[in-house]
C-alpha positions as CSV (number, residue, x, y, z in Angstrom):
1,X,105.1,123.9,82.1
2,X,104.0,127.4,81.0
3,X,105.8,130.3,82.5
4,X,104.0,132.4,85.1
5,X,103.0,135.2,82.8
6,X,101.3,132.8,80.4
7,X,99.6,131.0,83.2
8,X,98.2,134.2,84.6
9,X,96.7,135.1,81.2
10,X,95.1,131.7,81.1
11,X,93.6,132.1,84.6
12,X,92.4,135.6,84.1
13,X,90.7,134.6,80.8
14,X,89.2,131.5,82.4
15,X,88.0,132.9,85.7
16,X,87.4,136.6,84.7
17,X,88.5,137.5,88.2
18,X,90.2,140.1,90.3
19,X,92.5,138.6,92.9
20,X,93.8,140.2,96.0
21,X,96.5,138.7,98.1
22,X,98.5,139.7,101.2
23,X,100.6,137.8,103.8
24,X,97.5,137.0,105.9
25,X,94.7,136.9,103.4
26,X,94.1,135.7,99.8
27,X,90.7,136.7,98.4
28,X,89.4,135.2,95.2
29,X,86.5,136.5,93.1
30,X,85.2,135.2,89.8
31,X,82.4,135.7,87.3
32,X,81.5,133.2,84.5
33,X,79.0,133.8,81.8
34,X,78.0,130.2,81.6
35,X,78.1,127.3,84.0
36,X,77.0,123.7,83.8
37,X,74.0,122.3,85.6
38,X,76.0,121.2,88.6
39,X,77.4,124.7,89.1
40,X,73.9,126.1,88.9
41,X,72.8,123.6,91.5
42,X,75.7,124.7,93.8
43,X,74.9,128.3,93.3
44,X,71.6,127.5,95.0
45,X,73.5,126.4,98.1
46,X,76.4,128.8,98.7
47,X,77.4,132.1,97.2
48,X,81.0,131.6,98.4
49,X,82.9,129.7,101.1
50,X,86.3,130.1,102.8
51,X,89.3,127.9,103.4
52,X,92.1,128.7,105.9
53,X,95.5,127.3,105.0
54,X,98.3,127.0,107.4
55,X,101.5,127.0,105.4
56,X,105.0,127.4,106.9
57,X,103.6,129.0,110.0
58,X,101.4,131.5,108.2
59,X,97.7,131.5,107.8
60,X,96.1,132.3,104.4
61,X,92.4,132.9,104.1
62,X,91.0,131.8,100.7
63,X,87.5,132.9,99.5
64,X,86.2,130.5,96.9
65,X,83.1,130.8,94.7
66,X,81.3,127.7,93.3
67,X,82.4,128.6,89.8
68,X,86.0,128.0,90.9
69,X,85.3,124.3,91.4
70,X,84.9,123.6,87.7
71,X,88.6,122.7,87.6
72,X,90.0,122.2,91.1
73,X,93.5,121.4,89.9
74,X,93.7,124.6,87.8
75,X,92.3,126.6,90.7
76,X,94.8,125.0,93.2
77,X,97.7,125.9,91.0
78,X,96.6,129.5,90.8
79,X,96.3,129.8,94.6
80,X,99.8,128.4,95.0
81,X,101.2,130.7,92.4
82,X,99.7,133.7,94.0
83,X,101.1,132.8,97.4
84,X,104.6,131.6,96.4
85,X,105.0,132.7,92.8
86,X,106.6,129.4,91.6
87,X,104.2,126.5,90.8
88,X,107.1,124.3,89.7
89,X,108.4,124.0,93.2
90,X,105.0,123.4,94.9
91,X,103.5,120.3,93.3
92,X,102.8,118.7,96.7
93,X,101.1,121.8,98.0
94,X,99.0,122.0,94.8
95,X,97.9,118.4,95.4
96,X,97.1,119.2,99.0
97,X,95.0,122.2,98.1
98,X,93.3,120.4,95.2
99,X,92.4,117.6,97.7
100,X,90.8,120.2,100.0
101,X,88.8,121.7,97.2
102,X,87.6,118.3,96.0
103,X,86.4,117.5,99.6
104,X,84.3,120.7,99.4
105,X,82.9,119.7,96.0
106,X,81.7,116.4,97.6
107,X,80.1,118.4,100.4
108,X,78.0,120.4,98.0
109,X,76.5,117.3,96.5
110,X,73.4,115.7,98.1
111,X,73.4,111.9,97.8
112,X,69.9,112.1,96.4
113,X,71.2,114.2,93.5
114,X,72.9,111.1,91.9
115,X,69.6,109.3,91.7
116,X,67.9,112.3,90.1
117,X,70.7,112.4,87.4
118,X,70.4,108.7,86.7
119,X,66.6,108.8,86.6
120,X,65.4,112.2,85.4
121,X,61.9,110.9,84.8
122,X,60.8,109.4,88.0
123,X,57.4,107.9,88.9
124,X,57.9,107.4,92.6
125,X,56.1,110.7,93.7
126,X,55.1,110.6,97.3
127,X,53.1,113.8,97.1
128,X,52.9,117.0,95.2
129,X,52.1,120.6,96.3
130,X,51.2,123.7,94.3
131,X,53.6,126.6,94.8
132,X,53.0,130.3,94.0
133,X,56.3,131.9,93.5
134,X,57.3,135.4,92.3
135,X,57.9,135.7,88.6
136,X,61.6,135.9,87.5
137,X,62.8,135.5,91.1
138,X,61.6,139.0,92.0
139,X,58.5,140.8,93.1
140,X,57.4,142.3,89.8
141,X,54.4,144.7,89.5
142,X,52.2,144.3,86.5
143,X,50.5,147.3,84.9
144,X,47.6,146.9,87.3
145,X,50.1,147.2,90.2
146,X,49.6,143.7,91.4
147,X,52.4,141.3,92.1
148,X,52.9,138.6,89.5
149,X,53.4,135.0,90.5
150,X,54.2,131.7,88.7
151,X,52.1,128.7,89.6
152,X,54.4,125.7,89.8
153,X,54.2,122.1,91.1
154,X,56.7,120.8,93.6
155,X,57.1,117.0,93.5
156,X,58.3,115.2,96.6
157,X,59.7,111.7,95.8
158,X,59.9,108.6,97.9
159,X,63.4,109.3,99.3
160,X,63.4,113.1,99.4
161,X,64.0,115.4,102.3
162,X,62.1,118.7,102.5
163,X,65.3,120.7,102.0
164,X,66.4,118.7,99.0
165,X,62.9,118.8,97.4
166,X,63.0,122.6,97.8
167,X,66.4,122.9,96.2
168,X,65.4,120.7,93.3
169,X,62.3,122.8,92.8
170,X,64.4,126.0,92.6
171,X,67.0,124.4,90.3
172,X,64.4,123.1,87.9
173,X,62.2,126.2,87.8
174,X,64.4,129.2,88.6
175,X,67.8,128.2,87.3
176,X,69.5,131.5,88.0
177,X,72.4,132.6,90.3
178,X,71.4,134.1,93.6
179,X,68.8,131.7,94.9
180,X,69.9,130.2,98.2
181,X,68.6,127.7,100.7
182,X,67.6,130.3,103.2
183,X,65.4,133.3,103.7
184,X,63.6,133.4,100.3
185,X,60.0,134.3,100.2
186,X,57.6,131.4,100.8
187,X,60.2,128.8,101.7
188,X,59.0,128.3,105.3
189,X,55.3,127.9,104.4
190,X,56.2,125.5,101.7
191,X,58.3,123.4,104.0
192,X,55.4,123.3,106.5
193,X,53.2,121.9,103.9
194,X,55.7,119.3,103.0
195,X,56.1,118.4,106.7
196,X,52.4,117.9,107.1
197,X,52.3,115.6,104.1
198,X,55.2,113.7,105.5
199,X,53.4,113.2,108.8
200,X,50.4,111.9,107.0
201,X,52.6,109.5,105.1
202,X,54.2,108.4,108.4
203,X,50.8,107.9,110.0
204,X,49.6,105.8,107.0
205,X,52.7,103.6,107.1
206,X,53.3,103.3,110.8
207,X,51.0,102.4,113.6
208,X,50.8,105.0,116.3
209,X,52.6,102.8,118.8
210,X,55.3,101.6,116.3
211,X,58.1,103.9,117.3
212,X,60.7,102.1,115.4
213,X,58.8,102.5,112.1
214,X,58.4,106.2,112.8
215,X,62.1,106.7,113.5
216,X,63.1,104.9,110.3
217,X,60.6,107.0,108.3
218,X,62.1,110.1,109.9
219,X,65.7,109.1,109.1
220,X,64.8,108.2,105.5
221,X,63.7,111.7,104.9
222,X,66.3,113.6,106.9
223,X,67.9,116.6,105.2
224,X,71.7,116.6,104.6
225,X,71.8,120.4,104.3
226,X,74.7,119.9,101.9
227,X,77.3,122.6,102.1
228,X,76.2,123.8,105.6
229,X,79.9,123.6,106.8
230,X,81.0,126.1,104.2
231,X,78.6,129.0,104.9
232,X,80.3,132.3,105.3
233,X,78.9,134.0,108.4
234,X,79.6,137.8,108.4
235,X,79.6,140.0,111.5
236,X,76.3,141.6,110.7
237,X,74.7,138.1,110.8
238,X,74.7,138.3,114.6
239,X,71.9,140.8,114.5
240,X,70.0,138.7,112.0
241,X,70.4,135.7,114.3
242,X,69.1,137.6,117.3
243,X,66.1,138.8,115.3
244,X,65.3,135.2,114.2
245,X,65.4,134.0,117.7
246,X,62.9,136.6,118.9
247,X,60.7,136.0,115.8
248,X,60.5,132.3,116.7
249,X,59.6,133.2,120.3
250,X,56.8,135.4,119.1
251,X,55.6,133.1,116.4
252,X,55.3,130.1,118.8
253,X,53.9,132.2,121.6
254,X,56.5,130.9,124.1
255,X,56.2,131.5,127.8
256,X,59.9,131.2,128.7
257,X,63.2,131.4,126.9
258,X,66.4,129.5,127.9
259,X,69.8,130.5,126.5
260,X,72.9,128.5,127.0
261,X,76.1,130.5,126.6
262,X,75.5,134.0,128.1
263,X,78.8,135.5,127.0
264,X,78.3,139.3,127.3
265,X,74.6,139.1,127.6
266,X,73.7,140.7,124.3
267,X,71.2,138.1,123.2
268,X,69.9,137.7,126.7
269,X,68.9,141.4,126.9
270,X,67.6,141.3,123.3
271,X,65.2,138.5,124.4
272,X,64.2,140.3,127.6
273,X,63.6,143.6,125.9
274,X,61.6,142.0,123.1
275,X,58.7,141.2,125.4
276,X,58.5,137.7,123.8
277,X,59.4,135.8,127.0
278,X,58.0,136.0,130.6
279,X,61.4,134.8,131.9
280,X,64.8,134.5,130.3
281,X,67.1,131.9,131.8
282,X,70.7,132.2,130.7
283,X,73.5,129.8,131.6
284,X,77.2,130.6,131.4
285,X,80.2,128.4,132.3
286,X,82.9,131.1,132.4
287,X,82.8,132.6,135.9
288,X,84.1,136.0,134.7
289,X,81.5,136.2,131.9
290,X,78.8,135.1,134.4
291,X,79.7,137.8,136.9
292,X,80.1,140.5,134.3
293,X,76.7,139.7,132.8
294,X,75.1,139.8,136.2
295,X,76.5,143.3,136.7
296,X,75.3,144.4,133.3
297,X,71.8,143.1,133.9
298,X,71.7,144.8,137.4
299,X,73.0,148.0,135.8
300,X,70.0,147.9,133.3
301,X,67.6,147.5,136.2
302,X,69.2,150.3,138.2
303,X,68.8,152.6,135.1
304,X,65.1,151.9,134.8
305,X,65.0,148.9,132.5
306,X,62.4,146.6,134.2
307,X,62.7,144.1,131.3
308,X,66.0,143.1,132.8
309,X,64.2,141.8,135.8
310,X,63.0,138.9,133.7
311,X,66.6,137.6,133.4
312,X,67.7,134.7,135.6
313,X,71.4,134.1,135.2
314,X,72.9,130.8,136.2
315,X,76.5,129.6,136.4
316,X,77.8,126.2,135.3
317,X,78.0,123.7,132.4
318,X,74.6,124.0,130.6
319,X,74.2,120.3,130.1
320,X,74.5,119.7,133.9
321,X,72.6,122.8,135.0
322,X,69.6,121.9,132.8
323,X,69.4,118.4,134.1
324,X,70.1,119.0,137.8
325,X,68.5,122.4,138.5
326,X,65.0,122.2,140.0
327,X,64.0,125.4,138.3
328,X,63.9,123.8,134.9
329,X,61.5,121.0,136.0
330,X,58.8,123.7,136.2
331,X,59.1,124.2,132.4
332,X,57.7,120.8,131.5
333,X,54.3,121.9,130.4
334,X,55.1,125.4,129.3
335,X,55.9,126.7,125.8
336,X,59.7,127.1,125.9
337,X,62.3,128.4,123.4
338,X,65.8,127.0,123.9
339,X,68.6,129.0,122.2
340,X,71.6,126.6,122.4
341,X,74.9,128.5,122.0
342,X,77.0,127.2,124.9
343,X,79.9,125.9,122.7
344,X,83.5,126.4,123.2
345,X,84.9,128.7,120.5
346,X,88.4,129.6,121.3
347,X,89.4,133.0,122.7
348,X,88.4,133.2,126.3
349,X,85.1,131.3,126.0
350,X,84.7,128.6,128.6
351,X,85.5,125.0,127.8
352,X,83.7,122.2,129.7
353,X,84.2,118.5,129.6
354,X,83.0,118.6,126.0
355,X,83.6,121.3,123.5
356,X,79.9,121.4,122.8
357,X,77.3,120.3,125.4
358,X,74.6,120.0,122.7
359,X,73.9,116.3,123.2
360,X,73.4,116.7,127.0
361,X,71.2,119.8,126.3
362,X,69.0,117.9,123.8
363,X,68.7,114.9,126.2
364,X,67.3,117.1,128.9
365,X,64.8,118.9,126.5
366,X,63.4,115.7,125.0
367,X,63.4,113.6,128.2
368,X,60.8,115.9,129.8
369,X,58.0,113.8,128.4
370,X,56.1,117.0,127.6
371,X,52.4,116.5,127.3
372,X,51.3,120.1,126.9
373,X,53.3,123.0,125.6
374,X,55.7,123.4,122.7
375,X,59.5,123.1,122.6
376,X,61.2,125.4,120.1
377,X,64.9,124.7,119.8
378,X,67.4,126.9,118.0
379,X,71.0,125.7,117.8
380,X,73.6,128.3,116.9
381,X,76.8,127.9,114.9
382,X,75.6,124.9,112.9
383,X,78.5,125.2,110.5
384,X,80.8,124.1,113.4
385,X,79.0,120.8,113.9
386,X,81.3,118.8,111.6
387,X,83.3,116.6,113.9
388,X,87.0,117.2,113.4
389,X,86.7,117.9,109.7
390,X,88.5,121.1,108.3
391,X,89.8,122.1,111.8
392,X,93.4,122.7,110.7
393,X,93.0,126.4,110.2
394,X,91.1,127.4,113.2
395,X,92.1,129.7,116.0
396,X,94.8,132.3,116.2
397,X,97.7,130.2,114.9
398,X,98.5,126.9,113.3
399,X,99.4,125.5,116.7
400,X,96.0,126.2,118.4
401,X,94.3,123.3,119.9
402,X,91.6,121.8,117.6
403,X,88.0,121.8,118.8
404,X,85.6,118.9,118.4
405,X,81.8,119.3,118.0
406,X,79.5,116.4,117.1
407,X,78.6,115.9,113.4
408,X,75.4,117.4,112.3
409,X,74.2,114.0,111.1
410,X,74.6,112.6,114.6
411,X,72.4,115.4,115.9
412,X,69.8,114.9,113.2
413,X,69.7,111.1,113.8
414,X,69.2,111.7,117.5
415,X,66.4,114.1,116.9
416,X,64.6,111.4,114.9
417,X,65.0,109.0,117.9
418,X,63.8,111.7,120.3
419,X,60.8,112.8,118.3
420,X,60.3,111.4,114.7
421,X,57.6,114.0,114.1
422,X,59.7,117.1,114.8
423,X,60.0,119.9,112.2
424,X,63.6,120.6,111.3
425,X,65.1,123.3,109.1
426,X,68.2,125.4,108.8
427,X,68.5,129.2,108.2
428,X,71.4,131.6,108.7
429,X,73.6,129.1,110.5
430,X,70.8,128.2,112.9
431,X,69.2,124.8,113.2
432,X,65.5,125.3,113.9
433,X,63.5,122.5,115.6
434,X,59.9,122.6,116.8
435,X,58.3,119.7,118.6
436,X,55.3,118.4,120.4
437,X,52.4,118.6,118.1
438,X,52.8,122.2,116.7
439,X,53.0,120.8,113.2
440,X,51.3,117.5,113.9
441,X,48.4,116.3,111.9
442,X,45.1,116.5,113.7
C-alpha cells in the first residue's frame, strides 16, 4: 500500500479538492473538469449531500459532492485517512464508509433510468409537450433586448413520472452542472401540463367509476424523487419555506390555513400577517410551546397587530385534534391549506405516540369527502421521511434515540389511494399536493 504522502498526492490530483477537517466536522469539496453521463445526471439532483459518522463516540460530518462518487472506495479511504491518518489500520472502517456511499449512489438512481440506458431509442411515447426554455440555462438578452429561448420537445413515456421526465429533459438538452430538480424557471408550468395530459390518459384508460384502475394508473406514474433524502437544508431555507407556503395560499385562493406543529409561532404569524388566510389554525403538542405561542400571539394583538386575531391555537396531538375537534368539520367545503410540520425532531419538540402524525393527518384531510373547495397540502421536512434509514448519526450524540418517520413511498402510495388525480411535486424539502379538481380535466 502506498504511503500517506503518495496517497494524498493521488487524491489531490484526482479530486482537485480542498479538504477541511476538525474533531467534529470533515468538509469535502471537489471540482472535476469532466464527468461521465451518470455524474451529469446526478448533478441535476443534488449539489452536495451530508453524512454523519459516529466513530468511537465522536461525530464527524462529511459533505460529499456527486463527483466524489465516481470511486467510492477511493473516497472512503481518503475520508478515513483524514480522520485517523493510517488507512492500513482501518480497513473495516473503509468498508463501512464505502458501503454507506454506495447506498447513496443507489438513492440517486431512478429505476426508470435503467430502462432508458438499455433502450435509448424508445417508441412508447405517451405524449409530448413543447417547452420554451432559456438559452444556455440563463436569461440572455439578444441585441434587441429580448430574452432568447430554446424550443424543445419533452417526451413522456409510458412508464414515466412527471419528475423523471423533467430530469431526463434537462439532462438531454441542458447537460451542464447547476440544474436542479427545484425552483428553475418554467418547471411548475411544465409539470402542470404533464399532469393534465396524465389525467386525460387516465380518463381514456379508466372508467369514471373504476377507482382501482385510477389508483393503479396513479401508482404507475408516481415520482421517486430520487435523492430526496440527501438534500442539504441550510438555515436560510426556513424563510424560503415560509414564503413558499404563503405563495401557495395566495395562488390557490385559500380561505383558511391549518398548521400542525406551532413551535415558536414563526410560520403561524407569517401566515396571519400575509393576509392570505381568513383564519390560521395551529396545533401544538408540547404544552410549553403552546402556552408560549399563545402569549406571543396575544402580545402581538396588544401591540396593535390585528392580524394575530386570526390565529386559533390548539393543544394536542395534531392527528387526534384534526379528527376529533368539531371546528375542523366546518372546513369541509372551504379552500384550505394544510401545512403539516408536527413531527418530532429531537431537542425539546414534543413526541406523540408516533414520531410523525402524518398518516393520521392525511387520513383526516382526505376523508372529508370534499365536494367543493380545494385542499392544498404542504408537508415539511420531506428528507426525514425515510423510515429508519441513515438514522445512526442523528441527534446530539451517538446514543440518542433514533426517530422513525414513514417512508416517502408509503405516503405517495397512500395519496394515490386517497385521490389518484392529485397533483404532487417536491420543492425545497416540501412535498406539495393539491386535490379536488384544481388540476382536473374539464
